[in-house]
N, C-alpha and C positions, 0 to 999 in steps of 0.2 A: 134354212127356213130363217137363222140366226142371223143369215150374214144379210139378206135382205133388209130385217128388219135396224140393224145395223146402219146401212147404207142410206137407208131414207132418214133413219135419224140422223146422220152426219148431213144431208144435205139439207134435214130442216134448219137444222144448228148453223150452218151458212148461211142459209136463207135469211133468219132472224136477227144476227151477226151483221150482216151486210148492209140490213135495212135501217138498225139501228147505230149505227155508224156513220152513215152517211148523212142522219138526223140530228145525231150528236154534234159535228165538227161541222154541221152551214150553218150560218144564222145570219146571211144576207138575203137584206131584205128587200135593196134598192131604193132604201131610204135614209144611209147612211149620211150624217153628217159630220163634216174632216174639220170646215172654219168657222172661224165667227160671223162672216159674210152669211154663210149658209143658215147660221144659228139666228140671226138677226132677221130672216127673213121668214121666221113660222108666226103663228098665233100669238096673240099674248093678250088674249081677252079672257083668261080664266082666274080671277085671282086666288085659287087655291091652289092651281097647278103651272105655274110659273115655267113656260117650256123654253124660250127665250133666256133666262136666268140658269136653267138648269145647266142647257147645253153649253152654253159659255165657260159655264163654272167647268164642264168636265174639258171643254177642247184647252183650257187653258192649263193642261197636263202635258198640252203638246208644244207651250209659248219656249223656245229657245233650245228645240230638240232637231236634230236634224230630218228626220221624217218623224210622222203621225205614232203616237205611242198607243194613244185609243180614237174611238170615234165613239158618236153618237145615235142612238135609233128613237127617235120620234115614236114609234106605235110599239115602244114595248113599254112592261108595266112601269111606274114612278118607282125610281129607285134603282132597277135593272139597265139600267138606259147606257149609260156610261160602258161601252166595251173594251177591249183591249183591240188594237188594229192588227190585223191581218193582212194588210196590203191589197184586198180588194174592195172592187166600187160597190 
């Protein structure tokens, strides 16, 4: 009986860790911005949340580097939109 419980616990633990790991490391939303041209296409109608300015400030970190080091997510909360670049679209 003890073995059945240990096996079930082990399977449950692997399932929980697998589910958590897939969510924790993936942040692709399909709206990543990596260029100033893409930033300038954003709406600029909310004076309290200037998306274009915030996006361009983030993308400025890539200037002069051989490949992007950050990208920007318009659909994340303010202050957490500039993210390290993982090379994925």
